[in-house]
N, C-alpha and C positions, 0 to 999 in steps of 0.2 A: 284075458284081459282086453276091453274095449280100448280101440283108438281114438284118443282126444284128439280136439282141434290142434292144438297146441303139439301136439306129437306130427301132424299132418304138414304143420307147415314148417318145421322142423327137418322132414323130408324132403319136401319141396326145394328147401335151401341149401340141403345136401346134394339134393340131383343140380342144382341150378350151379353151384361151386363144380361139381364134377365137369359137367357140360361145358361152363363156361372158362374155367382156369385149367382145367385135365390137358388138352392140345396146348397150351402155352408149357404148362408144367413140364409136359413130354418132350416137347422142343427143347427146353433147355440142359435137360437129363440127354438129347443125343448130342447136343454142344457141348457137352461136358465129357460125353465118350470120346467125342472126337479129340478132344484135348488131351485126356489122357493120351490119345494113341501119335498123339502127334511130337514127334522128335524133338521139335524145336524148343517145346516147354520141358523137354528132360532136368534142364536146370532148378526147376520150381516143383519139382516132383511131389511134396509135400504139401504145399498150395493146392495142387491142382488134385490132390486125394481128398483134401478138403471140398472144394468145389465139386468133386463127382459123389463124396460122402453127401452134401448140403441137397444136390440134386435128385438124388436117389430118396431121401426122406422126403422133398417135397412133393414128389411124386406119390409115394405111399399115403401121405398124410392126403392130398386131394381124392384118390382112389378110397380111403375109408372116413373122409370127415364125416361128422354129423354134429351138428351145435348140441352143447350139453348146457342145460338149465341151469342159471346159479340160482343161488338161496332167494332169491327177488322176483325167480319165474317170470323172468324177462326176456323176452325173443332180443331185444335190443343189447341187453346185455350180455346172451347168447354169441350174437352175430358178433357183438366186439370181441370175446374171447377166442373165438374160432378164426376171427380175422388176427387178430396176435399171434396164436399158434401157428396158423401160414407164414407170416412173417419173418419167423424166426428161421427159419431154411434160407429167406432170402436175405438175411444181412449177412448170414458166412458168404451165400455166392456172391453179392455185391461188393460184400468188402474184400474179400480176397482175391476176388476178378478184379477190382481198381488198385488193390496193392501191386498184386503182381505185374498190371500194365502200367501202372507209374514206374516201378523199376526196372520194367522190360525198356520203356522211353527211354529213363537215363543212361539206359545201358547200350541204344543204339540197337536192342533186340525187335526192330520192325516185324518180323514175322510172327513172335509172340503176342504183341501188339493188336495185331491184325487179328489172329486165329482167337482171341479174347472177346473181338468184337462182336460176334453171335452172340455169343453166351450173355453179357450185358447186355445186347438190347430183348433177349429173351425175358430177363428179369424184368426191363422195365414195362414188355408187355404183361408178364404177370401181375405185377401190380396193379397195371388198369384192368385187367381180370379180376381180379380180386374186388376193387369195386365196382364193377359191373355187378359182381355177382352180389355181393356185401355193400350196399348203399351206405357210402360214408356217413357216420355221426356229426363229424367235425369239421366245417369247413374251414376250419381253422388250421387244422393238421393237414390237410389237403393243401392248403397253398402255401405252407412253410416246405412239403416235399417237393414243390413245383419251383422253387426258389431255382435261380439258376446256380448252375452246376459248374459254372466255367471257371475259367483262372481266379485266384487271391493273391494278389501283389502286397498285400498290407502286413506285415512284420509284427507279431504277436510274443509278450514274454513267454519264456518257457517257467515250468513248475513244477511241482513234485506231486503228482495226481494217482490218486485212490478208484480203481474202477471195481466197481460189485456187482456181478451178474453172472444167473446161475448156468448161463449158456456158454460153454468152453468155446465157442466158434464166437461168440461176440466179444468175449475177453481177448482172445489172441487178436483178432482184427484191431479191436481200441489198442491193445498193448504196444502190435507192432506201427499203427499208425501214428499214435502220438510218440512213441521213441522217437520216428524219423521227425517227428515237430522239435524233436530239442527235450521233449518231458522226460523226467524221472517216473516210471509207471510202477504200482503195485496191484494186483489183479487179485481180487479175492470171489469166491465161489456165491457166498450168503450172506446173510444179512447179519447173522451173529459174527461171523468173520470180519465183516466190515467194521462192526462195531469194535470188536476187540483190536482192529488195525486204528482206527481212527484215537481209541484214547491212549492206545498204546508209543504212536507215531505221529510226525508233523507233517502236513498235508496242506499242499496252497489251495486245492479243491477236490473235490468228489463227483465222481459220475457214479450213479445209484441207480440202479433197476429196481422199478417201481414193485414188481411181481419174483419174490425169493423166496426161496422154501425156508421154513423156520422162522424168519422174521420178514418182512415185508419193509419195501423201500421205505415207505410213508413212516413205518415203526422206528427206521433207523432213523431217518431225518427228525423225529420228533426228540429222539435220544441225542444226537446231536446238540439240538438247538435249546435241549432242556441244560444243558452244562455253562456256562458262564464263559470258561475259558476255549470253548469251541462255537459259540456261537456268532462269529462272524465268519469262519470258515464257509466258502461260497460251497452251494450242492446245486448238480445239476440233476435232475430227474430224467431218466432216460426209459423208455416203453415203447411197445407197438401196439397199446390200448390206445384208443382215440376218444375215451369218455370225458366230457369237459370237466365233470364233475372232480375226479381224482387230480387233474391237473390243476384245476384252482383251489382242490384240497393242499395241494402240498408249496404250491405257492405262498397261500395264506400261511402255512405251518412254516414258513421261513424258506424255501428253496428259492435259488436265485432263478434259475432259468427252467426250461422244459426241450427236451429233445426227442423227435419220433423215431420210431426204427421204420425202416431201415436207414440209418445215415447218410445226411447230405453232408458231404465229406465239407464242404464248405462251409457249409451252416455250422457245423461241429468246429471247425477251427474256429470260427468267428466267436463264437458264445464264449468257447474254452477261453480263447484269448481275452474276450471281453472281461469274462471273470477274474482271469488272472491281473490284469488292469485295475478294476476296480479295486480288486485284494490290496495290490501293491498302492493304490491311491489312500485306501483307507489304514494302509499300514505309515501313509506317510502324513496322515493327519492324526493319528494316534499319537508319533512321535513329534508335533508341533503341540498338542496338547500337554506332550509330557512334558515338553520345554517350557510350554506356557507355566503348567503346574510348579515344575520348580522354579521357574520366576517370581510365582506366587509367594513361595515359600520363602522364598529371599527377602520379597518385599515384607512380608510378616515379619521376619529377624530383624529388620531394618525397623520398621516401624514399634516392635516390642523392646527392641535394645535401647531406642531413644527415650522409653517413659521414664520415668524417676521410680524408684524402689520403695523408698520410704519418703516420708515427709519431713521437712526439718525439724527438727526440736525443736519446742518453745512450750514454754509451761501456761504460755495466753492461748494458745493455737492449736487445734488436732486436724489433721484433716485426711484426706485419702484419696485416689484416684484410680478408677478402673476402666477398662476397654473390654467389649468383647466383639473381637473384629468378626468382619464378613467374611466369607471364601472367597469374592471378590476383592481384594484389598482395595480399604480406599487410604484418605491420607490424614485421618482423625491425628489429634493429639494433645496430649496434658505435660504440663510441667509446673512446678512449683520448684522455689529455689531461694537461697537465704540473699538478702541484701544488708545493709549497713546497719548497725543497730538491732531494733527490734520490727524491722521492718522485713515480710515475706511476698514475693514475686509468684502471683498465679496465673497463669494462662490457659487456655482450652482455645482450639482451632481445627480449622476442618480442611483440608487443599482439597483443592478440585483435583476431578480426575482419579483414575483407579493405577492399580499397579507398581510395577517398579518407582517410573516415574514419580507419581505422587507421595510414595515412601523417599523417595530421594529427597525432592523440594519439601516434604515437611520436616526433615532431619535440618534442610540450609534454613527452614526458617528459623526453628527450636531454637539452633546455632546461633542464628544474627538478634533472635530477640534476647538473650541472656546477654551476649556481649554487648549490645544496646543499652539493656536496663543496667549494666553493673556502673555505668557512667553516672548515674543519679538523678535520671532525664525520669518525668512525669510518664505515667502509662499513655496520653496521648501524643507526646513527644517522639516516646519510645515507636508508636504503630507508624507515625509520621515519616522519622527516618528509617524505619524497614520498609516501607510503601516507597519512598523512594528509591531505594538499594532495587529491592525485589520489581519496580517494572522498569528500572534503566536497561536490563539485559534480559528481555522474556520474549523471546522468539515464539515459546510454546504457548502464549499466553495464560500462564498458571496465577492463579492467585489464592489468597486463602481467606476464610470468615475467622477472624480474632479476635476473643474476649480476653484484655488482659487488666490484670490490676496488682497493687500494691497494700498490702494489709498492714497497718501501722498497732503491732501487737500491745503498744504501751496505752494507746486510748482509745481502741477497738472501732477506728475510721478507718472505713473500706474505699481506696481511689481506684476509679477504674477507667477504661476506654475500650469503644465496640467499634470494631471496625467488621461492619455487616454479619454480624455473629448475632445466634438466638439469646434473648435475653434469659439472664439468670431469674432465681427464685431466693426469696429469704423465707425461713421458716424461724418464727419469733418465737423466743421460750415461752410466753406468755400465751401462746396459741394464733393460728392465724398463719396464712400464707400469704405472702407481695409478690409482684413483679418488680424485678429492680426496674428504674427508668432510668432515660437518659437520655441522648441521641445517639441513632445508629448511623457509623459516618459509612463511609465506603469501604467495599471489600478491600482489603491489604494485595497490592502486587498490581492492583488494575491500571491508574493513572497517577504518575507523577503528580507531587504537590501537592497534593487532596488534603483537605485538614480534617485533623481530628480533634475531638474533645474532651476533656478529662471531668467525670461527673464523682460525688463521693457519697458515702451511706455508712452510717453511724450501727454499729453492733452491738447488741447488751446481751451482756453475759449469759451465755446458752442459746444466742441465736445462731443458726446455719445459714450458709449458705452454698444453694448448689446451683451447679455451671455444668452445661451436657452440651452435645452437639446434637445436629436434625435428626439423625439416626433416629434418636430415639422419640422423639411426636410425630415423625413422618412413618412407623412403623406400622404394617399391614396384616390386619387378621384376615382369616379362610374366606371371608367374606367382603374383603379389601375394602374394610372401613380403616380409619387412621385412627392410631391411638391418641393424636394429637395434645395440644396443653391443657383440655380439659382431663383428658385422661392421667396426662404427667402431674397435676395439682390435685385431683383424687387420691394419687398414691403416694404424693409426698404429706398431704394431712394426716393418715394414716401412719406415716413413719416418722413423723416428725421427732416423736422422742430416742430417736435411735443415735447410736454413736457414727460418726462418718464413715466409716466400713460400712457398717451393718446398711445405713441408709442406701451407699450404693448397690451394695448387692441387693438390697431388698427391690430398688428401681427397674434394676436391669432384666430381675426374676420375673417383677409384673409385664416389664413390656413382654419377654419369651414366652411368658404365658399367654399375653394378649394374641401374637402370632401363631399360637397353635401348633406348634412344631416346627412350622414352615422355617426354611435358611435366610436370615433377613436379610437384603443385597445391600446395606451400610454399616459402619463398624457402630456399635452402641458405646458412646464414651461420656463418662462423666465425672464429676469432683466435687467432692462436699468438706468444706470445714466448717467447725464451727469455734465461736470465737468462747473462752473459758472465764474471759476478765482481765482487766490490765492488772497483770502481776508478773512484773520484769522475771528475767533469770535471776 
C-alpha cells in the first residue's frame, strides 16, 4: 500500500512527540521509582503506586504513540485526540502528587513534600513538551491552564457532587480532593451510569467528562437539560480535548462552565464554588418567586371574595358582573347592592397598583363606598366623602378610578358620578350604541376637597348599560395594536340583543380572541344591566 502524505505527516508528528516528550516522560518515570523506594513515603503506598502506574503508562504511550485520524480525516483533530490521550496519565500524576503533597504538608511530613517536588516539576515539563510537539489549538485553554496556582483563601459552599469520568485515576483524584473540600461525592465511570444517577438522586452539581464509553458527555448533558426538573442543575464539562467547537457546543447546550485537564486545583475549586453559589442564589430566587406567587394567590382570593355573587333581585332590572383577572393581580372590582325602595347601587372601579396592596385597598374602597351609600347620599356626594376619607391618610399614594350610579327601578332614571373612570356605554333597545356623557372628575383618593358632579340618564325598557375597566379597551393583540373604544363599540353592536350575563361573556370572549392567546396584563372587568320596565315588586 502506498504511503500517503497524511501517513507521512502522522509519522512525523509521532517522531516529534517521542523526541520532545520522551525524555521528560522518562524523567517522570525515574522520579516515580525514586518515590516508591523512599521510606518516608511508606504511609502513602497506595497513592505512590498509582503515581508509578501512571508514569509507566505515560512512557509507554509516548514510545508507541501514533495519531489516529478521526472520521473527518483532520490532522488537527488527530493531534487534539493524541493530546487528550497523553494528558490522561498526567491528570493522575498531578492529582495524586498534589494530594499527597497537601496531606504531607498538613501533617508536617516535610521529607515527603520535598520528595514530590521533582515529580511535579517533571509533570510541568511534560505539559510544556506536549505543547511544543503538538501546538495548542486553543489559546483560551492554554491561558486557563496557566492561571495562578497559588493559595485560594475564598470560602465556597459545599454540596453534593456527581463526578462522571471513565478514568479511574481521574475519578479517584476528584473524589478525594472534593471530599477534602467538604463535598459529598458520587462517582460513576460512564455516561449511562451518570444519567441513571442524576435521574435517581439529588445533586447540586455535575462534573461531566466529555469523552466516555457508551454515552458521551454532551449526550448526557442534553438528557439533563431536556428534563424540566433538572434544567437548573449546573453542569461543568471536563476534558483534555482543546477544540473550541466542542467547548462552545456544550456551553450552548446548557453547561455552566468548562474545565481542562489536568486540573488546576485553584481553578477547579473556584469554578465549583461559583457554580454552587449560583445554584444557591437561584434557589433563593425560586423561593422568593414562590412566596410572590403565594401572595398573588392571596390577592386573587381577596379580589374574588369581594365581588358580589348575584345581582339584587328586582322585577324591573337584570344585571351581571364578570371579571377575568390578570396573572399579575390588579385592583379591579365591581359591586351592586340594594338601597332603599326601588333603588340599586352599581359601581365599577380600578385601584392603582398591583398585588396584595391593590387587593386590600380595593376591599377598603368597596366597604367604605357601601357604608357611605347607605346614608342615602347622591353618587357625587358618595364619591366626595369617599375621596376625602381616602386622601386623608394615604402614605402609599394609592387611588381608584370609580364610576358609581344609582338606578331607580320605578322610573328607569340612572343617576351617576364619575371619578376618573372610563365612560360606560348605553345599548338602546331600538338599536344604536351611545357613550354616557357627563363630567369626568378627579380620581378618587388623590386630593381632599375635590368636587364631584351628578348626571342623569333615562333608560327605556330593553335598554342596557355596559360599564367596564380600562383592561378591556387597552387589551393588546400580538401585533401590539389596541382593542380600543372602536373595537368595544363594534362588539357591543353585535351583542346588544343579549341578556346581561351573555353580554359580559361575549365582550370578554372577544377581547381574549383579540389578544390571540397572550396573557393579559390587566384585569378584564365589566358589568351589564338591562332595564326591563317600570314594574314594581
